[in-house]
N, C-alpha and C positions, 0 to 999 in steps of 0.2 A: 504493500500500500504506499501511496505517496500523499503528501499534503499540498494543496494548491495555495495560492497567495491569500485567499480568504479563510484559510485554516480548515477547509473541508477536506475529508479524506477521499481520495480517488483511487479506484483500483487501477493499477498499472497493467497495461496489456503486455504479457510476457510471451505469448505465442506469436512468432514472427509472421505466420500465415493469417493472423487475425487482424482485421482493420477495425478500429474503433468506429462506432456509428456516430457518436457525438464527441466533440472536442472542446475544451475551454479556450478562452482567448489566448492564453500563453502558447498553446499548441498551434493555434491558427496563425499566430505571429511567427512561430518557428517554421511552419510549413510554407508560408508566403514570403518570409524575409521582411516583413513589415513590422513596425512597432505596434504594441498593444493599443496605444492611444489612436494610431492611424486606423487600426481595425475597428475600434469603437466609433470613430468619426465616419468612416466609410459606411458602416452598418446603419448609423443614424440617418445618413443622408441618402440612403438607398443605393449607394455605389457598390455594394457587395451584398451577398446573401445575408439575410437577417438571422440572428440567433433565435433559438427556441427557448422558452422558459421552462425549466424543470425544477420545481420547488422554488427555491430562492436563487437558483443559478441560471445564467444565460449561457447556452452552449450552442455550438454551430454543428450542423449536419456535415460530417466529413465529405460525403458525396457532393453536396452543394458547393463546398469550398473547392473541391477538386474540379468540378465542372466549371466553376467560375474562372479558375486559373487556366484550365485547358482552352476556354473561350477567349483568352487574352485579357482577362480582368476588365470586362466591359463596364463602362459607367452606366448608371441607371437609364439615361436617355438613349443609350446605344443598344439596349437589350431588344 
């Protein structure tokens, strides 16, 4: 188990063949090479996929982030 910045315990994926379905902002930042503040700003402006609310946490669907990157990170008006 690992702990995220908010202090919540998150199960770490240990099976290399297993892709997480939902990822926190830190992982989205790591996957995209963007800063966490940039991720939040882009999400708020519609410039990237929006997170989903799971309890008190906001997480991104891994598939949505991956598709957004594969499409060239289009801005909301280009979708």
